[in-house]
Each structure stands twice: as C-alpha cells, then as structure tokens.
C-alpha positions as CSV (number, residue, x, y, z in Angstrom):
1,M,-40.7,-26.3,-0.2
2,G,-38.2,-28.4,1.7
3,L,-38.5,-29.3,5.4
4,L,-35.7,-27.0,6.4
5,T,-37.1,-24.1,4.5
6,G,-40.5,-24.8,6.0
7,L,-39.1,-24.8,9.5
8,L,-37.1,-21.6,9.0
9,T,-40.0,-19.7,7.5
10,L,-42.5,-20.9,10.1
11,P,-42.5,-17.7,12.0
12,L,-43.6,-15.9,8.8
13,A,-46.7,-18.1,8.4
14,P,-49.1,-15.7,10.0
15,A,-47.9,-12.9,7.8
16,R,-48.3,-15.1,4.7
17,G,-51.8,-16.0,5.8
18,V,-52.8,-12.4,6.2
19,A,-51.3,-11.6,2.8
20,W,-53.3,-14.4,1.3
21,I,-56.5,-13.2,2.9
22,A,-55.9,-9.7,1.7
23,D,-55.4,-10.9,-1.8
24,R,-58.7,-12.8,-1.8
25,L,-60.5,-9.8,-0.4
26,E,-59.0,-7.6,-3.1
27,E,-60.0,-10.0,-5.8
28,T,-63.6,-10.1,-4.5
29,A,-63.8,-6.4,-4.2
30,E,-62.6,-5.9,-7.8
31,R,-65.1,-8.5,-9.0
32,E,-67.9,-6.7,-7.2
33,T,-67.0,-3.2,-8.2
34,G,-66.9,-4.3,-11.8
35,D,-70.2,-6.1,-11.8
36,P,-72.9,-3.9,-13.3
37,A,-75.7,-5.6,-11.3
38,V,-73.9,-4.8,-8.1
39,L,-73.3,-1.2,-9.1
40,R,-76.9,-0.8,-10.1
41,A,-78.1,-2.2,-6.8
42,R,-75.7,0.2,-5.0
43,L,-77.1,3.1,-7.0
44,A,-80.7,2.1,-6.0
45,A,-79.7,1.9,-2.3
46,L,-78.0,5.3,-2.7
47,N,-81.2,6.8,-4.1
48,R,-83.2,5.2,-1.2
49,A,-80.8,6.7,1.3
50,L,-81.3,10.2,-0.2
51,D,-85.1,9.8,-0.3
52,E,-85.1,8.7,3.4
53,G,-82.9,11.6,4.4
54,E,-80.0,9.3,5.5
55,I,-77.5,11.3,3.4
56,D,-77.4,14.8,2.1
57,Q,-77.5,15.9,-1.6
58,E,-73.7,16.6,-1.7
59,R,-72.8,13.1,-0.5
60,F,-75.3,11.6,-2.8
61,E,-73.9,13.4,-5.9
62,D,-70.3,12.4,-5.0
63,E,-71.1,8.8,-4.5
64,E,-73.5,8.7,-7.5
65,E,-70.7,10.1,-9.7
66,R,-68.2,7.5,-8.4
67,L,-70.6,4.6,-9.0
68,L,-71.6,5.9,-12.5
69,D,-67.9,6.1,-13.4
70,L,-67.4,2.5,-12.3
71,L,-70.4,1.4,-14.2
72,E,-69.1,3.1,-17.4
73,G,-65.7,1.6,-16.9
74,R,-63.9,4.8,-16.0
75,P,-61.6,5.1,-13.0
76,P,-63.5,7.0,-10.3
77,G,-63.1,10.8,-10.5
78,K,-62.1,10.8,-14.2
79,A,-64.3,13.0,-16.5
80,P,-65.5,11.5,-19.7
81,A,-63.3,12.2,-22.7
82,H,-66.2,13.9,-24.5
83,P,-68.9,15.4,-22.3
84,A,-72.4,14.6,-23.1
85,P,-74.1,17.3,-25.2
86,R,-76.7,19.4,-23.4
87,P,-80.2,19.4,-24.6
88,P,-81.3,22.5,-26.5
89,G,-82.5,25.3,-24.3
90,S,-80.7,24.0,-21.2
91,H,-77.8,26.5,-21.2
C-alpha cells in the first residue's frame, strides 16, 4: 500500500480493525463448534444444567439436538437422511 493510499484510507482503519477481529472470532467459533471434545463438554454441561434445574426439559432437548447435529457433522436442525431404526417393541 502506498503512502498516499494509506493516508486516504486512514479514516477506514477502525472499520478494517473491527472486520479483522470479527473474522478471527468467526474462525475461532467455527473451530470450537467443530471440535468433538468441545461439543461433548457442552453436552455434559447441558446435562448438569438440566439435573440442577437451571433449564427445562424443552430447552434441554432443543440444545441437545443442536449439539448432536454438530457432533455428527450435520447443519443444526437438519434431520438425518435415514432415521435410526427403533428397537423392537418400542412402537
């Protein structure tokens, strides 16, 4: 970047800095949501929260489904292509 360009775009420096920080935060979040160890830890914390009465059953189920989807590599809210078969006698 030349000196003149640097001087002319100086007022945009804060916006570029914010965009850079946002990119780093997004990269970190993507890494963490894809890490199976982090997802398992979040599932364990979710179970503790339910056991201790911090969240209700409905919120637990919604969040558990989202975390399990991420753990299995599916986008959250997408049903599996082939649902798991039910055990005999559970109909």
